[in-house]
Each structure stands twice: as structure tokens, then as C-alpha cells.
C-alpha positions, 0 to 999 in steps of 0.5 A: 509500459504505461505512460505515467507522469505525476505532473500530467493530468488524466481527466481528459482521458476518462471515457465511457464504454457502452455494454462493456464486457469485463473479464475477471479471470480469462483464458490466456498466458500469464506474464510474470505477476500479470494474469489474463483479465480486463475489459473489452468493448461489445465488439471485442476490442481490448481496452488497454487503458483499463489494464492494471499496474503496480508500477508503470512497467509492471502490469498486474493484468494482461489481455485475455481471450475474448469470451464466447457469448454464452460465457458472459453470464452476468450483467450490471446495469447503470453507470459503473466506474472500473476500480481495478484489482481489489487487494486483501493486502493493506499496502497494495489496496492503498496504493493500487485499489484506490488508484482510479477513485479520483474519477468519482470527483472528476466525472460529470454524471452520477456513478451508480457503483464501482466495480473491482476484480478480485486479486485472489480467487475467492468463492464469493467475489465480494469477500475480496473487498474487505480492505477496499471498503474500509478505505472507501468508507473513510473517504466520505460519500462514494458509490457502493463497491462490488466485485465479480468472478465471471465475465460480465456485461456492464451497461455503461463502464467508465474507464479512468486511467490509473493515477497511483501505484508504487515506484515510478507511480508513487508521486500520484497524478494531479487528480489523484493527489487532489482527491486524496487531499480533499477526501483525507487531509482536509477531512481527518481531524487530528486526534492523538499524541505528538510522538509516534513510533510505528512498530512491527513488533506485534505483527503476525509471528512470521512477518519481517521485522527488526530483531530486538525491536522491543528494545528500540521501543524502550529507548524511544519511550524514554524519549516520550514516544508512544508505541503505535501498532496500526493493526490494532486500530481501525483506519480512522484512528490510524489517520487521526494519529498520523494527522496529530503526530509532530514526530513519527519514527517508523521502519519502512512499512505500509503504514507510512503510505497512509501517514503520507496522505495526512501528515502535517508538513511540519511533522518530522519523520524518520525511517528506519530501514529494515530490508535491503534495496531501494524500497525506502525511495517510495516512502521518501518520494510520497512524503515529499509529494503529498506532505512536503516532508523530507524524511530522515533515513536511518540505513543501519541494518547489519545482519539479516535472517530468513526462514531456513530452506526457503527462497529469500523474500526481502520484505520478510527478512528479520533484520538487525540494526546497529543500535548505536548508529541508529541513535546517532542518525536519529539524534542528528535529525533532531528526533531524539536527544540522547545517543545512549543506545547500546548494541546487543551482545551475541547472547542477546541476539541468539536468544532473540532469534530463538524466541522468534523461531519458537513463536513462529514455529520456524527455523531461521538462517542468516542470509547475505543480501 
């Protein structure tokens, strides 16, 4: 388990490993979600401080076997920062792939590059950097990024502790918080409208969402909200809109992780829960820590559906909220002025489910979670 506290500084733990051996895909036993991968000293000592984590007790890499000399077929010269895993999923890239970048602003020497390990097996390792490079580009001047698929010797490798993650790591270490504040909050210029609803109604057809979300959009548009689909905008535009907004309503999704880094402390935020469980606590804590915002939580889901015959993934369920209770909770929080939302009829629900099945070419069944 990683010893992590959002109040504990990390700078003193940065170290440099000379002639480090980096193993992106190693031999060994996978442990749940963690694959054998990591860093060794030239003498073969495993660097546990370079392990990667989703939460403090959920590693995403574990110690592999030390490679034979003939297996180390690649070399990188110069001083290189280890960046961790490069994710293609936006939310994981934001919360995990950025988690060691704070060291760029806390290391006294020039850093020549930042080295990542692909999260997924790809033929060309640098293909794994699409999301990571998009995020880094928006942060100003940073060393170039690279990724590897084979055991590699690195001349001088900087290992900095992971400063961010989800769940018990969502508060961010002090250096990470300062880095994000300087790189995003202070640099991004507000450019957008005052009221935003962050929607999932146009995400990929099989992805989880709120059933009849278009109706929610219509009610909010009547209150002066702009419907915002993050995936239709580049990262800079997203940041500028979240910085400008005075009111943000969103279901619980990765866009809120991004908004928390730039939203003004005076911004009102309401989160419409779309899945069971306590994932909303991550968004709540991050908004508190990074933006000093206490979001309103609308917990009014009443029914759930998932793809027939498949193991249920809570983040991908189709959820139905009680419209009347949702309106009441938003009005109580000062987000909307009218509580005139009407619950859909059984026929409305049936037609909406049939439409989702047709568009996604799937069959749904109601699940009870």
C-alpha cells in the first residue's frame, strides 16, 4: 500500500537512478489490475517508489522479473523523468498519467524528456501518448514525452512519487496541487457562457448515461443553460468554458475532474448522480481541494439498465432519475428557479430504451444494484 497524504509534501523524495532499467512489459504474475512492469537499478534492485497506482491500495503495476542483459535492447540518453502509465481513457490519463509531472517544476536540473509506459499493448508505443500529449500541451512548456515497449536502459532516470490519483489520492499532494494551479488555473483565460450543462447524451452509443437526458437538457435550456458536449471540443476550449462558467450542472463523469482544476471558487456546481456507489465522493473532494467549491449532490436515480447477458459495469449503466426530485434538489441549491420537471410515463421510458437499443445495436435488461 502506498503511504499517501494530500497534506504531505513529496519533493524531498525525488531521486535519480543512474543507468536505470525500465521494464514496460515484464515476466511475472499479474495481480488483479496490476501488470508486471517497473524500474530497476543497474544492479537489479527493484524501485518500489516507481510503482503506479490508481488509489493508494490499488497498484496498477507490480514487480516484474529482472530482464537478462540481452533483453535490454533499447537505450535513452540524458536526464529523464518517469511519468508512469500512459492512458488512452481521458479520465485515467488526467488523474494518473499527470500525477508525476509536478516534478518538472521541483527538480533543479534540466529534464530532457518524460518517459511513459503504455497502459495497453500497442505496436507503436508512442501511439499510447495521444491523451497524455494533449494534456501536456495545454500545460505550457514541458519536456517532450516518449514511450517504450521493450526493456530500456535510461542514463539518468528521475523517480518522483505519484502525487495524484482517485479515491484516497484525489486530494493531490501539495506539489501536484501547486503545479496544476500554476499550469492551468493561473494560465487559462475564461472564455465561455455562464451556465453550463455537461451532457453525455452524445457520447458513443453504448456508453453509460442518463435515460431521457435530452429532456433534462430542454428543462435546463429553459433556465438559460448551454448544453456542452466535452468530446466535441478541444481541451483548451473545455478549460476556458469551465473557467468562465458561474453555474455548472453535470452528471458524475470525467469532465468534472477537469473542471475542478480551473473552476472559480464562486462557481455553483451540481452533480446529478448517474450510477450507484460512492464515486461522487471523488468529485466532491476534488472540487473542495482544488476549487474550494462545495457541490450540490442530486442523488435521485431510481432504475438502471445494462447490456443483456453481460456482467454489470456500474460506470456504464443506463440510469433513470426521478425528474421531479431532481428539479427540487437543483432549485434548493439555487441552480434553477422552476420545479416544473415532469416524470416520464411508462411509454416514454419504453420508447427511450428501444431507441437506445436500436442506436447501439444492443439489448438491455433492467438490473437491480
